[in-house]
Structure formats: C-alpha cells, structure tokens
N, C-alpha and C positions, 0 to 999 in steps of 0.2 A: 811893250808890247808884249801882250799874252801869250804864249808858244802852244796853248791849248787851242782845240780844234774849233772852229767860228759856232758851231751848234753846241758846244758843250762848256763855253766860258762861264764862270760862274763867281759869284761871290763866295770867300770863305764860308764854311758852315756857320751856323749862327752858333754862337756859345752859352746854349741851353743845355749844361752839364746835368742839372737835376734831371731831363729826361730822357738821358743817354741809357739808363739802366731800363727804361721802358722798352724802348725801339732795340735794344741789343737781344733783348729776349724776346721782345715780336717776331724780330727778323731772323733769329736764330733756332729758338725754341717752337717757334707757330703761334706764340701768342694766345688769341682766343681760338679756341679749337672750333667753335660755330663758324670763325670767320674763313677758315678753310673749307669747311663741309659747305657752306652755303656758297661759295665760288664755285665749287663743283658742283653743285645743282644750278646756279645761275646762269652760267657760261652755257648751258645746255639750252636755255629757253631762246628760242631765235628772236632776231629785232636787233638792229643799231641804232642810234649808239648806247652804249653802257658806260657805267664806272668803270676808269680804270684799275680800280684795287679790287673790289668785289665782284666784278660783270653782272650787277644786277642791270637789266634791259631798261631803258627808259621810254621805248617805244613798243608797240605789237602787243600782243595778246598779255605778255606777262608784267606789262606796264601798272595796269591797276592794283595787280597784287603787290607789286614792289611799292606802291605809294602807301599803301596801308601800311607795310612794315617800314614806312619812313624812309625809303628809297627814291627820292626824286633827285633831280639834277638841283646840285646847289647853286645858291644864289653868288657864294663866296669864288666857285670855279666849277663851270658847267659839267667839267670831264669827270668831277666826282658825283657820287650821291651823297645825301645829307649827313646821313650816319659816317660815314667815312672821312666824309670834310670835317665834322665834329671831332671827332679823333685826332685828326691831323692837327686842327687849331686848339685843342687840349695839350697835346704833348708835341709842342712845336720844338724839333732839334732832327735827331738822327743818331747814326750810329754805324762802325766801319763793321762791314760784314764780307764774305766772300761772295761773288758772282760773277756772272757772265754775261757780256756785252754783245749785242747782235746791232749792227749799224746796217742798213741796206739802201741806197739810193739809186734814182734813174740815171743810167746813163745817157748821155748825149741829151739831157733836157732842154738845152738852149736850141739845139736845132730842130727837136721837135716842136717846141713852141712857133720855131719860125714857119712851121711848115702846117700850123693849125691857127683857127682862130682861137681869142682869148676864152671864149665860152668851150670850144672842143678840148681846149688844153685844162681847163679846169673839171671838166669831165674827167679827164683821164686822170687827173690828179687824185679827183675823190674817188674814182674806184679802186686806184693804188692804194689809198689810204686805208679806204674799208677792206679790202683785201689783205693787207697788212696787218691791219689791226684782228681781224676773224684768226689769221696763222697764229699770230702772238698768243692769242686767248686760250686756241684750239692746245697749244703746247706749254699752256700755263706759265707764260711770261707776264712780264709790267710794260705796258706802252709807256716808257717816257714822255715822250712829244715826237712831233715831224717837225724836222728844220728844212723848210724850203722842200724839196723832195725827197728827202731822207728821212727813213723810220729810225728811231732812238730806242731800243728795247733792251730789258734786263730781265734775266733769270737768276733764279736763287732758291736755297731751300725751302723756306716760306712757301713759296707759291708752287714752284717746280719739283721737289723733290731733291731727292741726295745726287741723282744722275742729271743736274740741272745743266752741267756743260753740254752733254749729250743732247738734251733737249733743245740746246739753244741751236746746236747744229744742225738738229731734224728741224727746225723751226726754217731756218736759213733755206735748207733743201726744199722743203716744204714751198716757201714762198717762191723760188723758181720755177716750181713746179706749175703751182697755180696762175704764175703769171705768162706761162707757156714755152718755158726756156728749154722743155723736153719735147716740145710738139715739131713735127716736121716743118709746118708753117712758119716756124720761130715763134718770139714772145710778144703779147701785146703790147707790151713796154719793156724796154730793157732796164734788167737789173743787176747790180753787182753788190757784193756784200763780204763785212769782216765780223770774224767773231775773235772773242778775247777772252780771258778770264783773269782773275784775280782779286786782290783786296780794293775795296771803295768805301765810300762814304752815302750812304743811304739815307734820307730823311727829307724832311718838311724845310722849304725856304720859301721866302716871301713874306709879304704884309698879311695882318689878321684878316682884311678884308678878300686878299687874294693868294692864298697858298697853292703851290704846287709840292709836289714829289718829286724828287730826282736823286741821279746819283753824280757825283763827282769822283776824280783821281785818275792816276797816271793809266789805269787798265780802260778807262773810257776813251783817252784820247788814242792810246793805243789802237783800239778797235776802229776809230773813226778813220786813224790814217789806213787800217787794213782796206775797210770798204772803199775809199779813195784811189786806191791802189789796184782795185778788182776790176776785171773788164766786164763787158755785159755776158751774164749767164754764167760766172763764176764766184766762187766762194774761198777768201783767201783767212784760212785758220790759224792762228799763232801756233808755235809749238806745243806751248804750255797747255792750251785748249785740247789739240790733238792729243797730247799724250793723257789729259785727265779723261777723254772721253774715248780711249783705245781706239782711235781712228786706224784703219789699215796702215802699217808701214810701208807698204809698197807704193802709196800714192806720190803723187808727183809733189817734191818739196824744192825749195828755193830760199834764197836770203836776199830782204829788200832791204832799201837804206830808206828808213822811213824820217820824214821831216821832224827835227828836234831829238832825234836819237843819235847816239855817239857809236854805238854798236849796230851792228847788221841784226835785222831781225828774221827768224826763221819761221816759214810760213809753210802750210800744206793747201796746196790747189784744190779744189773741190767744185763738179758739174753733175749737174744732176744727169746728165746721159750717160756721165762715166763710172757711176754705181761708186761703192765706200768698200 
C-alpha cells in the first residue's frame, strides 16, 4: 500500500523525456513571457470559475473577450482553457522543479455535515472552494486540486516569483483571515493548513482526452501531513519553509512525528491573530 497522502497518490510521471526540456525551461525560466503577463492581467478580471493556469475567466464581463482569444473551457478538462489544455496535450510530460506546497482543509467536516442538510453542506464547501481559489490566485499560486474538503496548491518561480515560499505562507494566512479566523465571532468554517517546500515533479498526467497538471514528490506528502496535524486556525510551516521565507525565529516551534517519516519534523506554528 502506498504511504502517500490519499489526495496525492499518483502513478509515476509518464516517461516522455523528449518533453522534459520544454517543461524545465517553461517552469524555471518563465517559458512564454506573454503567458506570465496574461495571467497577471486575467486574474484581475472578476468572475469565477477561471482557467487554473492562465486565470482567464470563463464567466462574467471578461468571458466574451476570452472566447475571442481562444480561451474557453476545454472539452478535455473544463478546469483549463483551450489554449492551456492544448499546450498540455502537445507537451505531455513534466520536470523536477523547486516549489512550495500549501494544503488546507476543513477541520471537523464530518461533524459539520451531521449538523447540516446535504444542500447546506454543499453550499459551505462551494463557498470554501471559491474562497480558497481566489486566495491562491491572488498570491500567484497554482490550484492543483480539491480532495474532499482539502485544497492542494503549489507556488513556484514561474507564477509566484523568487519569493514563492513567502507567498505560500502569505496565502495560507490570508485564507485563515478570509474564513474568519481573526474575527471575534470565530470563523465561518474552521480551517487548518500546512506549508512545506522542496524539490517536486510538476507536469501533465492522464489520457489525451482528460489531462491534468499535478505535482508529486516527498515535499507534497510532507505538506499534506502538516495540514492533517494542524488545528483549527493553525498553519504548520516546516523548518525548511520557515527558513526560506525568513519567518520570525521567536515564533512557536515544535517537533512532530509525521506518519511515514523516521525522523521528527521541525515546524513553526502560525495563527493569524498572533502575527509574524
């Protein structure tokens, strides 16, 4: 049985070595300059849902313009616009890059569901998904997927800049704020999060009729374990991510025994009412 987090278990990256050079350049050197420029512009146009890579909106006032640019939901995967999906289909593969992972999920979701009707619980999840997606895009991250009630997001130089680790932590703190964890009356949904950084494989998996961009590797699993260990309103940041983002050394630190890890993992605990 795989030791990976249930939401991160994947087959081995596809052996398409001829496309590795493309992805290595695209992910580390910025690839198409216009792609980065377009994303910075598109994410400012209100309306969701939107393409997970270029942020072009599929609804709202900007949608007609996006359609003129060839950016409509792809038939192969509606999470991507047609132009981004075509790039994925053409260059089926990926490469190893440095990145930072953010996992964030609802604490006590089973108890919440018991106290709500199925429709009410769906509405809560939908609000959380939309809120989390907006936060990730605001901080120039990539929404990998939602697994149950858990957000999986990645931040790396192409989208997030050289301070991508700090932006990952900023996104986690922002997510706790917008879900109400800094409010006197408490959050409208209880969330815990984990952040870790390291080397990952990022690229395209799946069949030609349904492709996904995803991220795999030990750094992904560590971030997932941290999120599982975080309490409501808490962000557990690995020592590696804390050092890379120059977090205040006086913040609370502790050692955790994470499932599947032989050695204890050093973490920093953050809360939005405690500052940095």
